[in-house]
C-alpha positions in Angstrom: -30.7 274.6 67.3 -33.5 276.5 69.4 -32.7 280.1 70.3 -32.6 279.4 74.1 -30.0 276.4 73.4 -28.0 278.9 71.2 -27.9 281.6 74.0 -26.8 279.0 76.6 -24.1 277.8 74.5 -23.0 281.3 73.7 -22.9 282.1 77.4 -20.8 279.1 78.1 -18.3 280.0 75.3 -18.1 283.6 76.6 -17.7 282.4 80.4 -15.1 279.7 79.4 -13.2 282.5 77.5 -13.1 284.7 80.4 -11.9 282.0 82.6 -9.1 281.0 80.2 -8.0 284.7 79.9 -7.9 285.1 83.9 -6.0 281.9 84.1 -3.4 282.9 81.3 -3.0 286.4 83.0 -2.5 284.9 86.6 0.1 282.6 85.1 2.1 285.5 83.7 2.8 286.7 87.1 4.4 283.5 88.3 8.1 283.6 87.7 9.9 280.5 86.4 13.7 279.4 86.3 15.4 281.1 83.3 16.3 278.8 80.5 17.0 278.5 76.7 15.8 275.9 74.3 18.8 274.1 73.0 16.8 271.6 70.7 13.2 270.2 70.2 12.4 266.5 69.9 8.9 266.1 68.3 6.1 268.2 69.5 6.3 267.8 73.4 9.9 267.4 74.2 12.5 270.1 74.5 16.2 270.2 75.5 16.6 273.1 77.8 19.7 274.9 79.3 18.8 276.1 82.7 20.7 279.0 84.4 22.0 278.4 87.9 19.2 278.5 90.4 18.5 278.1 94.1 15.9 275.7 95.4 14.0 275.3 98.8 13.4 271.7 99.5 12.2 269.3 102.0 12.1 265.5 102.4 9.1 263.5 103.2 8.6 259.8 103.7 5.1 259.1 102.4 3.2 258.2 99.2 3.7 260.6 96.2 0.4 262.5 96.8 0.9 262.7 100.5 4.5 263.8 100.3 3.5 266.4 97.6 0.9 267.9 99.9 3.0 267.8 103.1 6.2 269.1 101.3 4.1 272.0 99.6 2.7 273.0 103.1 6.3 273.2 104.6 7.6 275.1 101.5 4.7 277.5 101.2 5.0 278.4 105.1 8.7 279.2 104.3 8.1 281.5 101.4 5.0 283.1 103.0 7.1 284.4 106.2 8.0 281.4 108.1 11.7 282.3 108.2 14.1 284.3 110.3 13.5 287.6 108.6 9.8 287.2 108.3 10.2 287.9 104.6 7.6 287.0 102.0 9.1 285.6 98.8 7.4 285.5 95.3 5.6 282.4 94.4 7.4 280.7 91.5 6.6 277.6 89.3 7.2 274.9 89.0 6.7 272.7 92.2 8.9 269.8 91.6 8.9 266.3 93.2 11.2 263.4 92.7 10.2 260.0 93.8 11.6 256.6 94.3 8.7 255.0 92.1 9.8 257.2 89.1 13.4 256.4 89.7 12.8 252.7 89.4 12.0 253.0 85.9 14.8 255.4 85.1 16.9 257.9 86.9 11.3 265.7 89.4 10.0 268.6 91.8 9.7 265.4 94.2 13.0 263.5 94.6 13.0 260.1 96.3 16.0 258.4 98.0 15.5 255.5 100.3 11.8 255.9 100.1 12.0 259.7 100.9 10.4 262.1 98.4 12.0 265.3 97.8 9.6 268.4 97.2 11.2 271.5 95.7 10.3 275.1 95.1 12.5 277.4 92.8 13.5 280.5 94.4 12.9 283.7 92.6 15.5 284.2 89.8 18.5 286.4 90.7 18.4 285.4 94.3 21.5 283.7 95.7 21.3 281.5 98.7 23.3 284.0 100.7 20.7 286.6 100.2 17.7 284.4 101.2 16.2 284.1 104.7 16.9 280.8 106.7 13.8 278.8 107.2 12.2 278.5 110.6 11.4 274.7 109.9 14.6 272.9 110.1 13.1 270.2 107.5 13.4 272.9 104.9 16.8 273.5 103.4 18.2 275.8 100.7 20.5 274.4 97.9 22.3 276.0 95.0 21.8 274.1 91.7 24.3 274.8 88.9 23.5 275.5 85.4 22.3 272.2 83.6 20.7 270.8 80.6 17.6 269.1 81.1 15.3 267.1 78.7 11.5 268.1 79.2 8.4 266.4 78.3 5.3 268.7 78.5 1.8 267.3 79.0 -1.7 268.4 80.3 -4.1 266.7 82.4 -3.8 265.0 85.9 -0.7 263.7 87.5 -0.6 260.4 89.1 2.2 257.8 89.9 1.0 255.7 87.1 0.9 258.5 84.6 4.4 259.8 85.7 5.8 256.3 85.2 4.4 256.1 81.6 5.5 259.6 80.9 8.9 259.2 82.2 9.5 255.9 80.1 8.4 257.6 77.1 10.8 260.5 77.6 13.6 258.1 78.4 12.7 256.1 75.2 13.1 259.2 73.1 16.4 260.2 74.6 17.7 256.6 74.1 16.7 256.9 70.3 18.6 260.1 70.0 21.6 258.6 71.9 21.5 261.1 74.7 22.9 260.2 78.2 21.0 260.9 81.2 22.8 262.0 84.4 20.1 262.0 87.2 16.7 261.1 88.4 13.4 262.1 86.8 11.6 265.0 88.2 7.7 265.7 88.1 7.2 269.6 87.8 3.9 271.0 88.0 2.9 274.8 87.2 -0.7 275.0 88.1 -2.7 274.6 91.4 -5.0 271.5 91.8 -8.0 273.8 91.3 -7.1 274.5 87.7 -9.0 272.4 85.2 -7.0 269.4 84.1 -7.2 270.3 80.5 -5.5 273.6 81.4 -2.8 272.2 83.5 0.9 272.3 82.5 3.0 269.4 83.6 6.4 268.2 82.8 8.8 265.6 83.4 12.4 266.7 83.7 15.5 264.5 83.3 19.0 266.0 83.4 21.3 265.0 80.5 25.0 265.3 79.6 26.0 268.3 78.0 
């Protein structure tokens, strides 16, 4: 390998390492809902016990991508001050979407009921619904979610309806082999912004299961 080529490759490695470091550091400042791992199934599936949480959610009648974008805008407006107290709330992860397309293959966050997709933000841990400001947008609502056990499949890369359907079915098949009973719809949960390189993205499929 010529010296110039070696230098160029080295520069890319250094730059890539710096980028990965900044990305990992930024992720550490985003809170996630609290849970404990109850059990693992293979390399990519965990059974998690989540503590009670509060979610802000909105319903959008549109395709998965369009609903995700519109729902995100509404919820982001709420946490960035679009509320009765003009209070800014900490950004958390994941953004969840539950959709009818996923529910057809098995019972995310976008949730779909009657063609509607439900997009959700998890509120900062420790906040009760009574302490959160009411949204200015009537299409955004707050809801308390009790403690629950959730089967979670983690993967990287892009998220499309076809990929979600395949991943969801894989998770359901794994749960069926273990004799575990599901109790709700699948939820697509995404932890990183679209600008994140696909190979660095953390995506999950959640399905609640019986305790």
